[in-house]
DSSP file (Angstrom, degrees, kcal/mol; ACC not computed):
  #  RESIDUE AA STRUCTURE BP1 BP2  ACC     N-H-->O    O-->H-N    N-H-->O    O-->H-N    TCO  KAPPA ALPHA  PHI   PSI    X-CA   Y-CA   Z-CA
    1    1 A M              0   0    0      0, 0.0     2,-0.4     0, 0.0     0, 0.0   0.000 360.0 360.0 360.0 140.0   -0.1    0.0    0.0
    2    2 A S        -     0   0    0      1,-0.0     2,-0.1     3,-0.0     3,-0.0  -0.817 360.0-119.0-104.3 144.8    1.2    3.4   -0.9
    3    3 A K        -     0   0    0     -2,-0.4     2,-0.5     1,-0.1    -1,-0.0  -0.441  30.9-105.4 -79.1 153.8    0.9    6.4    1.6
    4    4 A E        -     0   0    0     -2,-0.1     2,-0.2     1,-0.0    -1,-0.1  -0.699  39.2-123.7 -76.8 126.1   -1.1    9.4    0.6
    5    5 A R        -     0   0    0     -2,-0.5     2,-0.3     1,-0.0    -1,-0.0  -0.504  18.0-136.6 -73.8 139.7    1.3   12.2   -0.3
    6    6 A K        -     0   0    0     -2,-0.2     2,-0.2     1,-0.1    -1,-0.0  -0.663  28.0-105.3 -88.3 147.2    1.0   15.5    1.6
    7    7 A D        -     0   0    0     -2,-0.3    -1,-0.1     1,-0.1     0, 0.0  -0.529  19.9-139.6 -78.0 142.7    1.2   18.7   -0.3
    8    8 A K  S    S+     0   0    0     -2,-0.2     2,-0.5     1,-0.1    -1,-0.1   0.762  84.7  59.4 -72.3 -26.3    4.5   20.5    0.1
    9    9 A H        -     0   0    0      1,-0.1    -1,-0.1     4,-0.0    -2,-0.1  -0.906  59.8-163.4-115.6 129.1    3.0   23.9    0.2
   10   10 A F  S    S+     0   0    0     -2,-0.5     2,-0.5     1,-0.2    -1,-0.1   0.913  86.4  46.2 -76.8 -39.3    0.4   25.0    2.8
   11   11 A I  S    S-     0   0    0     78,-0.1     2,-0.3    79,-0.1    -1,-0.2  -0.918  85.0-138.5-108.4 121.2   -0.7   28.0    0.8
   12   12 A K        -     0   0    0     -2,-0.5    77,-0.1    75,-0.2    -2,-0.0  -0.572  17.9-129.3 -84.0 136.6   -1.4   27.5   -3.0
   13   13 A K        -     0   0    0     -2,-0.3     2,-0.1     1,-0.1    -1,-0.0  -0.540  27.2 -99.0 -81.7 150.2   -0.2   30.1   -5.4
   14   14 A P        -     0   0    0      0, 0.0     2,-0.4     0, 0.0    72,-0.2  -0.404  37.6-160.6 -62.1 136.8   -2.4   31.7   -8.0
   15   15 A V  B     -A   85   0A   0     70,-2.7    70,-3.5    -2,-0.1     3,-0.0  -0.974  17.8-126.0-123.6 137.9   -2.0   30.3  -11.5
   16   16 A Y    >   -     0   0    0     -2,-0.4     3,-2.7    68,-0.2     2,-0.2  -0.668  40.8-104.8 -78.6 130.5   -3.1   32.0  -14.7
   17   17 A P  T 3  S+     0   0    0      0, 0.0    -1,-0.1     0, 0.0    66,-0.1  -0.357 107.3  19.6 -59.6 122.5   -5.4   29.6  -16.7
   18   18 A G  T 3  S-     0   0    0     -2,-0.2     4,-0.5     4,-0.1     3,-0.4   0.255 112.5-111.3 102.4 -11.4   -3.5   28.1  -19.5
   19   19 A G    <>  -     0   0    0     -3,-2.7     4,-1.9     1,-0.2     5,-0.2  -0.315  59.1 -33.1  85.6-168.5    0.0   28.8  -18.1
   20   20 A T  H  > S+     0   0    0      1,-0.2     4,-1.9     2,-0.2    -1,-0.2   0.800 133.9  54.8 -62.9 -32.0    2.8   31.1  -19.1
   21   21 A A  H  > S+     0   0    0     -3,-0.4     4,-2.3     1,-0.2    -1,-0.2   0.936 108.6  47.5 -69.4 -41.3    2.1   30.9  -22.7
   22   22 A A  H  > S+     0   0    0     -4,-0.5     4,-2.4     1,-0.2    -2,-0.2   0.804 111.0  53.9 -68.3 -31.3   -1.5   31.9  -22.3
   23   23 A F  H  X S+     0   0    0     -4,-1.9     4,-1.7     2,-0.2    -1,-0.2   0.888 109.2  46.8 -71.2 -37.1   -0.4   34.8  -20.1
   24   24 A K  H  X S+     0   0    0     -4,-1.9     4,-2.1     2,-0.2    -2,-0.2   0.903 111.6  50.1 -69.9 -40.2    1.9   36.1  -22.6
   25   25 A A  H  X S+     0   0    0     -4,-2.3     4,-2.6     2,-0.2     5,-0.2   0.903 109.7  53.8 -67.4 -39.8   -0.7   35.8  -25.5
   26   26 A F  H  X S+     0   0    0     -4,-2.4     4,-1.4     1,-0.2    -1,-0.2   0.892 110.3  45.0 -57.5 -40.4   -3.2   37.7  -23.2
   27   27 A I  H  X S+     0   0    0     -4,-1.7     4,-1.7     2,-0.2    -1,-0.2   0.927 115.0  49.3 -64.9 -43.6   -0.8   40.5  -22.7
   28   28 A K  H  < S+     0   0    0     -4,-2.1     3,-0.2     1,-0.2    -2,-0.2   0.926 113.2  45.2 -61.6 -49.9    0.1   40.5  -26.5
   29   29 A N  H  < S+     0   0    0     -4,-2.6    -1,-0.2     1,-0.2    -2,-0.2   0.728 119.8  39.8 -72.7 -25.3   -3.5   40.6  -27.6
   30   30 A N  H  < S+     0   0    0     -4,-1.4     2,-0.3    -5,-0.2    -1,-0.2   0.574  88.1 101.9-103.1 -10.6   -4.7   43.3  -25.2
   31   31 A L     <  -     0   0    0     -4,-1.7     2,-0.4    -3,-0.2    44,-0.1  -0.620  51.9-164.5 -82.5 135.0   -1.8   45.6  -25.2
   32   32 A K        -     0   0    0     -2,-0.3     3,-0.0    42,-0.1    -3,-0.0  -0.989  24.2-124.8-124.0 123.1   -2.3   48.8  -27.3
   33   33 A Y        -     0   0    0     -2,-0.4     2,-0.1     1,-0.1    38,-0.1  -0.460  35.3-115.6 -59.8 127.1    0.8   50.8  -28.1
   34   34 A P     >  -     0   0    0      0, 0.0     4,-1.5     0, 0.0     3,-0.2  -0.437  15.0-128.1 -65.5 143.1    0.1   54.4  -26.8
   35   35 A K  H  > S+     0   0    0      1,-0.2     4,-2.5     2,-0.2     3,-0.2   0.882 107.5  51.6 -58.6 -42.3    0.0   57.1  -29.4
   36   36 A E  H  > S+     0   0    0      1,-0.2     4,-1.7     2,-0.2    -1,-0.2   0.810 107.3  52.7 -66.4 -33.5    2.5   59.3  -27.7
   37   37 A A  H  4>S+     0   0    0     32,-0.5     5,-2.9    -3,-0.2    -1,-0.2   0.807 110.1  50.0 -68.2 -33.7    4.9   56.5  -27.4
   38   38 A L  H ><5S+     0   0    0     -4,-1.5     3,-1.4     3,-0.2    -2,-0.2   0.944 110.8  48.9 -65.2 -49.8    4.6   55.8  -31.2
   39   39 A K  H 3<5S+     0   0    0     -4,-2.5    -2,-0.2     1,-0.3    -1,-0.2   0.833 117.6  39.1 -67.1 -32.4    5.2   59.4  -32.0
   40   40 A N  T 3<5S-     0   0    0     -4,-1.7    -1,-0.3    -5,-0.2    -2,-0.2   0.367 108.3-124.8 -97.6   8.0    8.3   59.6  -29.8
   41   41 A K  T < 5 +     0   0    0     -3,-1.4     2,-0.4     1,-0.2    -3,-0.2   0.886  43.8 178.1  52.1  46.2    9.4   56.1  -30.8
   42   42 A T      < +     0   0    0     -5,-2.9     2,-0.3    -6,-0.1    -1,-0.2  -0.658   5.0 171.3 -89.0 134.8    9.7   54.9  -27.2
   43   43 A E        +     0   0    0     -2,-0.4     2,-0.3    63,-0.1    63,-0.2  -0.957  21.6  85.0-134.7 151.8   10.7   51.3  -26.6
   44   44 A G  E     -B  105   0B   0     61,-1.9    61,-3.4    -2,-0.3     2,-0.4  -0.935  66.0 -61.8 151.3-161.9   11.5   49.3  -23.5
   45   45 A T  E     -B  104   0B   0     -2,-0.3     2,-0.5    59,-0.3    59,-0.2  -0.928  29.1-153.7-123.7 138.0   10.1   47.3  -20.6
   46   46 A V  E     -B  103   0B   0     57,-2.7    57,-2.9    -2,-0.4     2,-0.6  -0.952  11.8-147.2-113.4 126.1    7.8   48.3  -17.8
   47   47 A L  E     -BC 102  65B   0     18,-1.2    17,-2.9    -2,-0.5    18,-1.5  -0.814  17.9-171.3 -94.5 123.3    8.0   46.4  -14.5
   48   48 A V  E     -BC 101  63B   0     53,-2.9    53,-2.1    -2,-0.6     2,-0.5  -0.963  12.3-158.5-121.1 122.7    4.6   46.2  -12.7
   49   49 A K  E     +BC 100  62B   0     13,-2.8    13,-3.4    -2,-0.5     2,-0.3  -0.885  23.8 180.0 -99.1 133.4    4.1   44.8   -9.2
   50   50 A Y  E     -BC  99  61B   0     49,-3.0    49,-2.8    -2,-0.5     2,-0.3  -0.954  24.0-134.0-139.6 150.8    0.6   43.7   -8.7
   51   51 A D  E     -BC  98  60B   0      9,-2.5     8,-1.8    -2,-0.3     9,-0.9  -0.854  11.9-158.3-108.6 144.9   -1.6   42.2   -6.0
   52   52 A I  E     -BC  97  58B   0     45,-2.3    45,-3.2    -2,-0.3     6,-0.2  -0.992  12.9-147.0-123.7 120.9   -4.0   39.3   -6.4
   53   53 A D    >   -     0   0    0      4,-2.2     3,-1.2    -2,-0.4    43,-0.1  -0.088  37.3 -89.1 -81.1-179.9   -6.9   38.8   -3.9
   54   54 A Y  T 3  S+     0   0    0      1,-0.3    32,-0.1     2,-0.1    42,-0.1   0.737 126.3  58.4 -66.0 -22.0   -8.4   35.3   -2.7
   55   55 A K  T 3  S-     0   0    0      2,-0.1    -1,-0.3    30,-0.1    31,-0.2   0.666 119.5-108.3 -85.9 -17.8  -10.9   35.5   -5.6
   56   56 A G  S <  S+     0   0    0     -3,-1.2    28,-3.0     1,-0.3     2,-0.3   0.515  74.8 133.2 101.4   4.2   -8.2   35.7   -8.3
   57   57 A N  B     -D   83   0C   0     26,-0.2    -4,-2.2     1,-0.0     2,-0.6  -0.673  61.2-120.1 -88.5 142.6   -8.7   39.3   -9.2
   58   58 A V  E     +C   52   0B   0     24,-0.9    -6,-0.2    22,-0.3     3,-0.1  -0.726  35.6 173.6 -78.3 121.1   -5.9   41.9   -9.5
   59   59 A T  E     +     0   0B   0     -8,-1.8     2,-0.4    -2,-0.6    -1,-0.2   0.735  60.0  20.0-107.6 -27.5   -6.7   44.6   -7.0
   60   60 A D  E     -C   51   0B   0     -9,-0.9    -9,-2.5     2,-0.0     2,-0.3  -1.000  57.6-176.4-143.0 148.1   -3.7   46.8   -7.1
   61   61 A A  E     -C   50   0B   0     -2,-0.4     2,-0.4   -11,-0.2   -11,-0.3  -0.987   2.9-175.4-142.6 135.5   -0.9   47.5   -9.5
   62   62 A K  E     -C   49   0B   0    -13,-3.4   -13,-2.8    -2,-0.3     2,-0.6  -0.980  27.1-124.2-133.4 138.2    2.1   49.8   -9.2
   63   63 A V  E     +C   48   0B   0     -2,-0.4   -15,-0.2   -15,-0.2     3,-0.2  -0.736  26.9 176.1 -84.4 119.4    4.8   50.6  -11.8
   64   64 A M  E    S+     0   0B   0    -17,-2.9     2,-0.5    -2,-0.6   -16,-0.2   0.758  77.6  31.9 -91.7 -31.6    8.3   49.7  -10.3
   65   65 A H  E    S-C   47   0B   0    -18,-1.5   -18,-1.2     7,-0.0    -1,-0.3  -0.925  84.4-153.7-130.2 106.2   10.3   50.6  -13.5
   66   66 A S        +     0   0    0     -2,-0.5   -21,-0.1    -3,-0.2   -18,-0.0  -0.432  23.4 178.0 -91.1 158.4    8.8   53.4  -15.6
   67   67 A L        -     0   0    0     -2,-0.1    -1,-0.1   -23,-0.1   -24,-0.1   0.578  34.0-154.3-121.7 -34.8    9.1   54.0  -19.4
   68   68 A G    >   +     0   0    0      1,-0.1     3,-1.3   -26,-0.0   -31,-0.0  -0.207  60.8  94.0  83.4-180.0    6.9   57.0  -19.8
   69   69 A D  T 3  S-     0   0    0      1,-0.3   -32,-0.5     2,-0.1   -33,-0.1   0.747 121.5 -55.2  65.9  30.8    5.0   58.3  -22.8
   70   70 A G  T 3> S+     0   0    0    -34,-0.1     4,-1.6   -33,-0.1    -1,-0.3   0.398 114.7 110.3  88.0  -1.0    1.8   56.5  -21.7
   71   71 A C  H <> S+     0   0    0     -3,-1.3     4,-1.8     2,-0.2    -2,-0.1   0.793  73.8  55.2 -76.6 -28.8    3.4   53.1  -21.6
   72   72 A D  H  > S+     0   0    0      2,-0.2     4,-2.3     1,-0.2     5,-0.2   0.953 108.3  48.1 -71.4 -52.2    3.1   52.9  -17.7
   73   73 A E  H  > S+     0   0    0      1,-0.2     4,-2.1     2,-0.2    -2,-0.2   0.908 113.1  47.9 -57.0 -39.8   -0.7   53.5  -17.8
   74   74 A E  H  X S+     0   0    0     -4,-1.6     4,-2.3     1,-0.2    -1,-0.2   0.877 108.0  53.0 -73.6 -29.6   -1.2   51.0  -20.4
   75   75 A A  H  X S+     0   0    0     -4,-1.8     4,-2.0     2,-0.2    -1,-0.2   0.897 112.5  45.9 -63.3 -40.9    0.9   48.3  -18.7
   76   76 A V  H  X S+     0   0    0     -4,-2.3     4,-1.7     2,-0.2    -2,-0.2   0.857 110.6  54.5 -78.4 -32.1   -1.2   48.8  -15.4
   77   77 A R  H  X S+     0   0    0     -4,-2.1     4,-1.0    -5,-0.2    -2,-0.2   0.939 111.8  43.8 -62.1 -47.8   -4.5   48.8  -17.5
   78   78 A V  H  < S+     0   0    0     -4,-2.3     3,-0.5     1,-0.2     4,-0.4   0.912 111.2  53.6 -65.3 -39.7   -3.6   45.4  -19.0
   79   79 A I  H >< S+     0   0    0     -4,-2.0     3,-1.2     1,-0.2    -1,-0.2   0.845 104.1  54.7 -61.2 -39.2   -2.4   44.0  -15.8
   80   80 A K  H 3< S+     0   0    0     -4,-1.7   -22,-0.3     1,-0.3    -1,-0.2   0.759 100.2  64.3 -73.5 -19.0   -5.8   44.9  -14.0
   81   81 A L  T 3< S+     0   0    0     -4,-1.0    -1,-0.3    -3,-0.5    -2,-0.2   0.717  81.4 106.7 -71.1 -18.2   -7.7   42.8  -16.8
   82   82 A L    <   -     0   0    0     -3,-1.2   -24,-0.9    -4,-0.4     2,-0.4  -0.332  51.5-166.0 -75.4 145.3   -6.0   39.6  -15.7
   83   83 A K  B     -D   57   0C   0    -26,-0.2     2,-0.3   -66,-0.1   -26,-0.2  -0.997  10.1-160.4-127.5 117.4   -8.0   36.9  -13.8
   84   84 A F        -     0   0    0    -28,-3.0     2,-0.4    -2,-0.4   -68,-0.2  -0.693  16.3-124.0-108.9 154.9   -6.2   34.1  -12.0
   85   85 A D  B     -A   15   0A   0    -70,-3.5   -70,-2.7    -2,-0.3   -29,-0.1  -0.783  23.0-161.6 -89.9 137.8   -7.2   30.7  -10.7
   86   86 A I        -     0   0    0     -2,-0.4     3,-0.1   -72,-0.2   -73,-0.1  -0.916  13.9-135.0-125.5 109.6   -6.6   30.0   -7.1
   87   87 A P        -     0   0    0      0, 0.0     2,-0.5     0, 0.0   -75,-0.2  -0.221  32.8-100.8 -53.9 144.6   -6.5   26.4   -5.9
   88   88 A K        -     0   0    0    -77,-0.1   -77,-0.0     4,-0.1     0, 0.0  -0.590  38.8-154.1 -68.3 115.6   -8.4   25.7   -2.7
   89   89 A G    >   -     0   0    0     -2,-0.5     3,-0.8     4,-0.2   -78,-0.1  -0.273  31.6 -89.3 -87.0 177.4   -6.2   25.6    0.3
   90   90 A P  T 3  S+     0   0    0      0, 0.0   -79,-0.1     0, 0.0    -2,-0.1   0.633 121.1  21.3 -74.4 -27.7   -6.9   23.6    3.6
   91   91 A R  T 3  S-     0   0    0      0, 0.0    -3,-0.0     0, 0.0    -2,-0.0  -0.034 106.4-112.6-125.8   2.2   -8.8   26.2    5.7
   92   92 A K    <   -     0   0    0     -3,-0.8     2,-0.1     1,-0.1    -4,-0.1   0.960  49.6-170.8  55.7  53.8  -10.0   28.4    2.7
   93   93 A L        -     0   0    0      1,-0.1     2,-0.9   -39,-0.0    -4,-0.2  -0.474  24.6-125.5 -77.3 149.0   -7.8   31.2    4.0
   94   94 A K        +     0   0    0     -2,-0.1     2,-0.2     2,-0.0    -1,-0.1  -0.799  39.6 178.6-101.6  91.2   -8.1   34.6    2.3
   95   95 A V        -     0   0    0     -2,-0.9     2,-0.5   -42,-0.1    -3,-0.0  -0.651  26.1-141.0-102.1 143.7   -4.6   35.3    1.2
   96   96 A L        -     0   0    0     -2,-0.2     2,-0.3   -43,-0.1   -43,-0.2  -0.931  24.4-157.6 -98.8 120.4   -3.3   38.5   -0.7
   97   97 A F  E     -B   52   0B   0    -45,-3.2   -45,-2.3    -2,-0.5     2,-0.4  -0.773   5.0-149.4-104.3 152.8   -0.7   37.4   -3.2
   98   98 A H  E     +B   51   0B   0     -2,-0.3     2,-0.3   -47,-0.2   -47,-0.2  -0.963  22.7 166.8-118.5 134.6    2.1   39.7   -4.7
   99   99 A K  E     -B   50   0B   0    -49,-2.8   -49,-3.0    -2,-0.4     2,-0.3  -0.904  23.1-139.5-137.3 164.0    3.5   39.2   -8.2
  100  100 A E  E     -B   49   0B   0     -2,-0.3     2,-0.3   -51,-0.2   -51,-0.2  -0.927  13.1-172.0-122.3 156.3    5.6   41.0  -10.7
  101  101 A A  E     -B   48   0B   0    -53,-2.1   -53,-2.9    -2,-0.3     2,-0.5  -0.995  14.6-147.8-142.1 138.5    5.3   41.2  -14.5
  102  102 A K  E     -B   47   0B   0     -2,-0.3     2,-0.5   -55,-0.2   -55,-0.2  -0.933  16.1-165.4-102.1 125.7    7.6   42.7  -17.2
  103  103 A I  E     -B   46   0B   0    -57,-2.9   -57,-2.7    -2,-0.5     2,-0.3  -0.959   8.2-149.9-115.6 122.6    5.7   44.2  -20.2
  104  104 A T  E     -B   45   0B   0     -2,-0.5     2,-0.5   -59,-0.2   -59,-0.3  -0.676   4.8-158.7 -91.5 135.7    7.8   44.9  -23.2
  105  105 A F  E     +B   44   0B   0    -61,-3.4   -61,-1.9    -2,-0.3     2,-0.5  -0.975  18.8 172.5-109.3 114.9    6.9   47.7  -25.6
  106  106 A K        -     0   0    0     -2,-0.5   -63,-0.1   -63,-0.2     3,-0.1  -0.983  35.8-111.7-123.2 134.7    8.4   47.2  -29.0
  107  107 A L        -     0   0    0     -2,-0.5   -64,-0.0     1,-0.1   -69,-0.0  -0.390  39.5-107.6 -63.0 129.1    7.7   49.4  -32.0
  108  108 A P        -     0   0    0      0, 0.0     2,-0.4     0, 0.0    -1,-0.1  -0.238  32.2-116.8 -56.9 139.4    5.8   47.6  -34.8
  109  109 A V        -     0   0    0     -3,-0.1     2,-0.2     1,-0.1    -3,-0.0  -0.619  24.9-122.2 -77.3 127.1    7.7   46.7  -37.9
  110  110 A K        -     0   0    0     -2,-0.4     2,-0.3     1,-0.1    -1,-0.1  -0.523  26.9-133.5 -79.1 145.5    6.5   48.3  -41.0
  111  111 A K        -     0   0    0     -2,-0.2     2,-0.1     1,-0.1    -1,-0.1  -0.678  17.9-113.6 -96.5 143.8    5.6   45.8  -43.7
  112  112 A K        -     0   0    0     -2,-0.3    -1,-0.1     1,-0.1     0, 0.0  -0.446  43.6 -97.0 -71.4 145.7    6.8   46.2  -47.3
  113  113 A K        -     0   0    0     -2,-0.1     2,-0.1     1,-0.1    -1,-0.1  -0.450  40.1-127.0 -68.5 130.1    3.8   46.8  -49.7
  114  114 A P        -     0   0    0      0, 0.0     2,-0.2     0, 0.0    -1,-0.1  -0.447  31.8 -91.5 -79.1 154.2    2.7   43.7  -51.4
  115  115 A V        -     0   0    0     -2,-0.1     2,-0.2     1,-0.1     0, 0.0  -0.452  43.0-129.5 -66.9 129.8    2.5   43.5  -55.2
  116  116 A V    >   -     0   0    0     -2,-0.2     3,-0.8     1,-0.1    -1,-0.1  -0.508   9.6-127.7 -81.4 151.7   -0.9   44.4  -56.3
  117  117 A A  T 3  S+     0   0    0      1,-0.2    -1,-0.1    -2,-0.2    -2,-0.1   0.759 104.2  57.1 -70.4 -22.4   -2.7   42.1  -58.7
  118  118 A N  T 3  S+     0   0    0      2,-0.1    -1,-0.2     0, 0.0     2,-0.2   0.626  83.5  99.2 -88.5 -11.6   -3.6   44.7  -61.2
  119  119 A Q  S <  S-     0   0    0     -3,-0.8     2,-0.6    30,-0.1    30,-0.0  -0.533  72.1-131.9 -70.7 141.8    0.0   45.8  -61.8
  120  120 A K        +     0   0    0     -2,-0.2     2,-0.4    28,-0.1    -2,-0.1  -0.873  28.2 174.3 -98.8 118.2    1.7   44.3  -64.9
  121  121 A I        +     0   0    0     -2,-0.6    28,-1.8     2,-0.0     2,-0.4  -0.966   4.7 177.7-117.5 133.1    5.0   42.8  -64.4
  122  122 A S  E     -E  148   0D   0     -2,-0.4     2,-0.4    26,-0.2    26,-0.2  -0.997  11.2-166.2-138.9 144.3    6.7   41.0  -67.2
  123  123 A Y  E     -E  147   0D   0     24,-1.7    24,-2.2    -2,-0.4     2,-0.5  -0.946   8.8-151.8-127.2 150.6   10.1   39.4  -67.5
  124  124 A K  E     -E  146   0D   0     -2,-0.4     2,-0.4    22,-0.2    22,-0.2  -0.971  11.9-171.4-124.2 115.5   11.7   38.4  -70.7
  125  125 A V  E     -E  145   0D   0     20,-2.3    20,-2.4    -2,-0.5     2,-0.5  -0.882   3.6-166.3-111.6 138.3   14.2   35.5  -70.7
  126  126 A T  E     -E  144   0D   0     -2,-0.4     2,-0.4    18,-0.2    18,-0.2  -0.973   1.7-169.0-131.8 124.1   16.3   34.6  -73.6
  127  127 A V  E     -E  143   0D   0     16,-2.5    16,-2.6    -2,-0.5     2,-0.4  -0.896   2.9-166.3-108.2 128.0   18.1   31.2  -73.8
  128  128 A S  E     -E  142   0D   0     -2,-0.4    14,-0.2    14,-0.2    10,-0.0  -0.947  15.3-158.8-117.1 137.4   20.8   30.5  -76.5
  129  129 A K  S    S+     0   0    0     12,-2.5    -1,-0.2    -2,-0.4    13,-0.1   0.897  90.9  18.5 -77.4 -40.3   22.1   27.1  -77.2
  130  130 A N    >>  -     0   0    0     11,-0.2     4,-0.7     1,-0.1     3,-0.7  -0.929  66.6-159.8-135.0 111.5   25.3   28.5  -78.8
  131  131 A P  T 34 S+     0   0    0      0, 0.0     4,-0.5     0, 0.0    -1,-0.1   0.665  89.0  56.4 -68.5 -16.0   26.3   32.1  -78.2
  132  132 A E  T 34 S+     0   0    0      1,-0.2     4,-0.4     2,-0.1     3,-0.4   0.857 110.4  42.8 -83.4 -29.6   28.6   32.4  -81.2
  133  133 A T  T <> S+     0   0    0     -3,-0.7     4,-2.9     1,-0.2    -1,-0.2   0.493  95.6  81.8 -91.6  -2.9   25.9   31.5  -83.7
  134  134 A K  T  < S+     0   0    0     -4,-0.7    -1,-0.2     1,-0.2     4,-0.2   0.858  90.8  50.4 -67.8 -37.2   23.4   33.6  -81.9
  135  135 A K  T  4 S+     0   0    0     -4,-0.5     3,-0.2    -3,-0.4    -1,-0.2   0.847 117.5  39.0 -69.2 -33.9   24.7   36.7  -83.6
  136  136 A E  T  4 S+     0   0    0     -4,-0.4     2,-0.3     1,-0.2    -2,-0.2   0.897 132.0  17.0 -83.3 -44.9   24.5   35.2  -87.0
  137  137 A N     X  +     0   0    0     -4,-2.9     4,-1.0     1,-0.1     3,-0.5  -0.666  66.1 171.4-133.5  80.6   21.3   33.2  -86.9
  138  138 A N  H  > S+     0   0    0     -2,-0.3     4,-1.2     1,-0.2     3,-0.2   0.835  70.9  54.2 -59.9 -46.5   19.1   34.3  -84.0
  139  139 A K  H  4 S+     0   0    0      1,-0.2    -1,-0.2     2,-0.2    -5,-0.1   0.807 107.3  47.7 -70.2 -32.9   15.8   32.4  -84.7
  140  140 A T  H  4 S+     0   0    0     -3,-0.5    -1,-0.2     1,-0.2    -2,-0.2   0.795 118.4  34.8 -85.3 -24.8   17.2   28.9  -84.9
  141  141 A N  H  < S+     0   0    0     -4,-1.0   -12,-2.5    -3,-0.2     2,-0.3   0.534 107.5  64.7-105.0 -10.0   19.4   28.7  -81.7
  142  142 A S  E  <  -E  128   0D   0     -4,-1.2     2,-0.4   -14,-0.2   -14,-0.2  -0.824  56.2-156.8-118.7 156.4   17.6   30.9  -79.1
  143  143 A Y  E     -E  127   0D   0    -16,-2.6   -16,-2.5    -2,-0.3     2,-0.4  -0.975   8.8-156.4-125.4 141.4   14.3   30.7  -77.3
  144  144 A S  E     -E  126   0D   0     -2,-0.4     2,-0.4   -18,-0.2   -18,-0.2  -0.980   8.1-173.5-122.5 132.3   12.4   33.6  -75.7
  145  145 A Y  E     -E  125   0D   0    -20,-2.4   -20,-2.3    -2,-0.4     2,-0.4  -0.935   7.1-161.3-119.8 143.5   10.0   33.4  -72.9
  146  146 A T  E     -E  124   0D   0     -2,-0.4     2,-0.5   -22,-0.2   -22,-0.2  -0.973   6.6-164.8-126.0 121.6    7.7   36.2  -71.5
  147  147 A I  E     -E  123   0D   0    -24,-2.2   -24,-1.7    -2,-0.4     2,-0.4  -0.890   9.5-175.7-108.9 131.1    6.2   35.8  -68.1
  148  148 A K  E      E  122   0D   0     -2,-0.5   -26,-0.2   -26,-0.2   -28,-0.1  -0.942 360.0 360.0-124.4 140.0    3.4   38.0  -67.1
  149  149 A W              0   0    0    -28,-1.8   -27,-0.1    -2,-0.4    -1,-0.1   0.416 360.0 360.0-107.8 360.0    1.5   38.4  -63.9
């Protein structure tokens, strides 16, 4: 018979549903680059310290490392949207948890313009079997292809 294992931790820590990958995806999907930061081309990382109550809600968020240009306020806004799962502990204690998160602001990369379908692009390729005879008799030894989109 095997003995029942006891939990190593008396107080269970809050967990974001889906784990770290889901946490990062949530931040990425909900983060909006501030207009002032775009205008001033501000990039960097904001460190936010936040509290999670016993229900899993973020109650307080403070910026520990500031970036400015509206990035701090945006980081706090996104952190306050988070909702955590808290496993039930032995006595159903109401504990306030403290966590930190780094939110990185990186300027969006400008994409190249794609080729529009209505534009006409053509290439002409000439292949010659024998370059010396090409000068003398062009029609018999060379092939010409035109590719159009």
